[in-house]
N, C-alpha and C positions, 0 to 999 in steps of 0.2 A: 188322825191326819196322815198316818203312814200310808204309803201307796198312792197318794194323790200327786198329780203332776203339778209342777210350778206353772203359774199363769204366764201366758204370752203377753208381752207388752207391745207387740207390733200392732200398729194401727194404719191401715192403708187409706183411711178416710182423711178428708181435709178439715175435719172438725173433731173435737174431743169426744170420746165415748167413755162410758163407765161399764165395767165388767164385774159381775157378781154372781154368786150361786143362789139359786132359788129351788128348793126341793131337789137338790142334787143335780139340777140342770144348770148349765152355764148360760147366763143371759148377758147380752151386750146391747146397750142402748145409747142413743145420743143424749147429751145433757139437756135436760128440760126441767121446768118447775114441777112437773108431776112426779118426779123422783122423790120429792120431799115426803110423799105418802108411803113410800116403801119402808117396811120395818127393818132397816139395816141392823138394828140392835139385836135382832134374832138371826141374822145371817151367819152361816158358817164362815170360817176364815177363807180368804181368797187365795191364800198360798200356804204351803206346808213350811214348817220350820226346819231349815237346814241344820244338820248336826254332824259333827265329826269329832274324832278323838283329839283331845287337847284344846277344844274350843274354849276360849278364855273370856266368855261373857256369862253373866248370871241370868239364866232364863228359867222360867217356871210358870206355875199357875197360882194366881191369887184368888182366894175364896172371897167373893164380893157379896156383902149382905144385900145390896140393892138388887142384884140379879139372882141371888140365892143359888149361885153356882160359881164355877171356876172361870176366870178370865186369864188368858195367857199374857206373858210379858217376856221381852227379850233382853232386859237389862234392869239394873237397880233403878235407873231413872224412870223407866216405864212403870215399874212397880210402885215407885213413889207417886206417880201421876194417878195410877189406879186407886191407891189408898186415899188420895185427896178427893178423887171423884166419888168414891164409895161413901165418904163422910159428908159430901156436899148434899144438902137436902134438896137442891134443885135437880139433882141427877137421878133419873129413874132406872137407867140401864146403860151399860157400857160393854162394847164388844171389841175384840182385837181384829184388825185388818179385814174388814168385811167386803172391801171392793178395791178394784184397780182403776185408776184414772189413766186412760191411754191418750196421750197428747197427739195432736194432728201430725200427719206425716210431714217431715221436714222441720219439725221443731228442734232447733239446734241444742244439742247436748242433753236432750230428754226424750226417752221413749215412753215412759209411763211412771206412775207413782202409786204406791200402796200406803195410804195414810195409816198411822199406828192405831188409832181408835176412833170409834163412832159412839157417841153418847146421846141418849134420848133424854131431854129435859122435861121437867114437870109441866111446862106450858105447851108441850108438843113439838117444840123445835128440836132440830138435830144439831149436834156439835161434832165437827170433824177435828181431830187432834193429831198433830205431829209432835213427837217428843224428841227433842235434840238437846245436846249439851250446849251451854251458852257459847262456847268457843266455835261451835259448828253452825250457829244461826246465820251469820253473815254469808257463809259459803252456800247456804241453801235458800237465800232470799228469793231467787227467781222461782224456785219450786214452790215456796210458800205463797208467792204472789199468784202463780198459776192455779194453785189449789184454792186459794181464796176466791179467785174469779169464778171457778167452777161452782164452788159452794154458794156464791151469790146467785148464780143462775139456777141452782137447784133449790134455792130458798132455804138453805141451812147456813148456820154460822160458820 
């Protein structure tokens, strides 16, 4: 991930768009039901992990049996989610931050959002996951609602 630029969250459109990487090319599309067929579980991360001396979070890579490879996490809480998803028989694959949701111009207080994980379930459905501490859930309620609305339009959970 070194050398990659951070994604831009600017969206000049008056509708939500999704930005992701496909074969090392950046793709930006409006939200639609056909996005449910994109294998986001195989997508590279949409952003690089910032790092600095003295950073006081636990980040690393978890080896997941379901994907037979490493999946990144930025905290103990994210690692706990990965472990639970890895042991869940309905989970076939899980990847870290595969896309950016860019909210429409003028969306108060929000430029965009990078969900923490995307998981592919055994029935073919996708699952978008945001990992937050319980004391941060209320403060992020609007972001969760906006993400849920996009997922419903994309036909993923």
